C-alpha positions in Angstrom: 0.0 -0.1 -0.2 2.5 2.7 0.5 4.4 2.0 -2.4 1.0 2.6 -4.1 0.8 5.8 -2.5 4.3 6.8 -3.2 3.8 6.0 -7.2 0.6 7.7 -7.1 2.3 11.2 -5.5 5.6 11.0 -7.3 3.6 10.3 -10.6 0.9 12.7 -10.0 1.9 15.7 -8.1 4.0 18.7 -9.8 6.2 20.2 -9.3 7.9 16.8 -8.1 7.6 16.3 -4.1 10.4 13.8 -4.6 12.3 13.5 -1.3 9.5 15.6 0.5 7.3 13.4 2.1 7.3 10.2 4.4 4.6 7.1 4.5 3.7 5.9 7.8 1.5 3.3 9.2 0.1 3.0 12.6 -1.8 0.2 14.0 -4.4 1.2 16.5 -7.4 -1.1 18.0 -7.2 -3.4 14.8 -7.1 -0.5 12.4 -4.2 0.5 10.1 -3.3 4.2 9.8 -1.6 5.4 6.9 0.0 9.0 7.8 1.7 11.0 5.0 4.0 13.8 5.9 5.1 16.1 3.4 7.4 18.8 3.9 6.8 22.5 2.2 9.3 24.2 -0.1 9.2 27.4 -2.0 8.0 25.6 -5.3 4.6 26.2 -4.4 1.6 25.6 -5.5 1.4 22.1 -6.1 -0.8 20.8 -8.0 -2.8 17.7 -9.7 -0.2 17.1 -13.0 -3.6 16.4 -15.3 -5.7 19.3 -14.2 -3.0 22.2 -14.3 -2.0 24.7 -12.2 -5.7 26.0 -12.0 -8.5 26.4 -9.8 -9.0 22.4 -10.5 -5.7 21.5 -9.7 -4.6 23.2 -6.7 -6.0 23.1 -3.4 -5.9 24.4 0.1 -6.1 22.6 3.6 -8.5 24.8 5.9 -9.5 22.8 8.9 -10.1 19.4 8.0 -11.0 19.7 4.6 -9.4 20.7 1.4 -10.8 23.7 -0.7 -9.9 24.7 -4.4 -7.5 27.4 -4.5 -8.9 30.5 -6.4 -7.1 32.3 -9.5 -5.8 35.2 -7.1 -4.5 32.6 -4.4 -2.5 30.7 -7.2 -1.3 33.9 -8.8 -0.1 35.2 -5.0 1.9 32.1 -4.8 3.4 32.1 -7.9 4.5 35.7 -7.3 6.2 34.7 -4.5 7.9 32.0 -5.9 9.4 33.6 -8.6 9.9 37.1 -7.2 9.1 39.0 -10.4 7.9 42.2 -10.9 9.1 45.1 -12.7 10.6 46.8 -9.5 12.8 43.9 -9.1 14.1 43.3 -12.9 17.5 45.1 -13.3 17.7 46.9 -16.8 21.1 45.5 -19.1 21.2 49.1 -19.7 21.7 51.6 -16.8 22.0 54.7 -18.8 18.4 54.5 -20.5 16.4 57.8 -20.8 13.0 58.6 -21.7 14.3 60.3 -24.8 16.0 56.6 -25.5 12.8 54.8 -24.8 10.8 57.4 -27.1 13.3 56.2 -30.2 13.1 52.4 -29.3 9.5 52.3 -29.3 9.4 54.4 -32.8 12.0 51.9 -34.2 9.7 49.4 -32.7 6.8 50.5 -34.9 8.6 51.3 -38.2 9.8 47.7 -37.9 6.2 45.8 -37.3 4.9 48.1 -39.9 
């Protein structure tokens, strides 16, 4: 049973959670309980491979239930993952001015026509 659960986790969750989980069994009152401990890391959100990174594939734990994540929740996690915003992206050309930007836009308009 543990091998089956391990294979399902590895094959159906993206990004890969290989090495991030432990599967334990516990016997109590003649019943076997399977415990899956999953560690977190910065590559969230994790999602069901078949459903993709969407509301149908991403879930959040609320109390004792799992609820689909909203698109906004997914986007917030993705922005934390990549830390990308215009304020954080360094230009390769530090000497740019609005005059240079205007020339570049005019050049792009000519090339695109």
